C-alpha positions in Angstrom: -20.8 -10.7 -0.8 -19.9 -9.9 2.8 -16.4 -10.9 3.9 -17.0 -12.6 7.2 -13.3 -12.3 8.2 -14.0 -8.6 9.2 -15.1 -8.2 12.8 -16.0 -5.0 14.7 -16.5 -5.0 18.4 -18.0 -1.8 19.8 -17.4 -1.3 23.5 -16.8 1.3 26.2 -13.3 1.0 27.5 -12.5 2.3 31.0 -9.5 4.2 29.5 -11.8 6.1 27.2 -14.7 8.6 28.0 -16.6 7.6 24.8 -17.2 4.5 22.8 -14.4 2.7 21.0 -14.5 0.0 18.3 -11.9 -2.7 17.8 -11.6 -3.8 14.2 -10.1 -7.2 13.3 -9.6 -9.3 10.3 -9.7 -13.0 11.1 -7.8 -13.4 14.3 -5.6 -10.2 13.7 -6.5 -7.1 15.7 -5.9 -4.2 13.2 -6.9 -1.0 14.9 -8.9 0.8 17.5 -11.3 3.5 16.4 -12.4 6.0 19.0 -14.4 9.2 19.3 -12.7 10.5 22.5 -12.8 14.1 21.2 -16.4 13.9 20.2 -18.7 12.2 17.8 -17.4 14.2 14.8 -13.7 13.6 15.6 -13.0 10.0 15.0 -9.4 8.8 15.5 -7.6 5.5 14.9 -4.7 3.9 16.6 -2.7 0.8 15.5 -1.1 -1.7 17.8 2.6 -1.6 18.3 4.8 -4.7 18.7 4.6 -4.5 22.5 0.8 -4.8 22.4 0.2 -1.2 23.3 -1.5 1.3 21.0 0.5 3.8 18.9 -0.3 7.4 18.3 -3.9 8.4 17.7 -4.4 9.6 14.1 -7.5 11.6 12.9 -9.5 9.2 10.7 -10.1 11.8 8.0 -6.3 12.4 7.6 -5.6 8.7 7.5 -8.2 8.1 4.8 -6.9 11.1 2.8 -3.3 9.7 3.0 -4.4 6.2 2.2 -6.3 7.3 -0.9 -3.4 9.5 -2.1 -1.0 6.5 -1.7 -3.4 4.2 -3.6 -3.7 6.8 -6.4 0.1 7.0 -6.6 0.4 3.3 -6.9 -2.2 3.1 -9.7 -0.4 5.6 -11.9 
């Protein structure tokens, strides 16, 4: 079953040379995914409280750390 709360909006933002994707859950904007450094170098950025985006994080590193944290919690 597909969760219809997840939404992805792919667009070309004027601040970015390449495509970006905004990912939301319900009405909550979660993160921005970009390929500013090339198709094989995806990065994510999370919104800060002031509405601006935080630091860009390589997606592969984020996934690795997220999986490691999940594994630690399941021990």
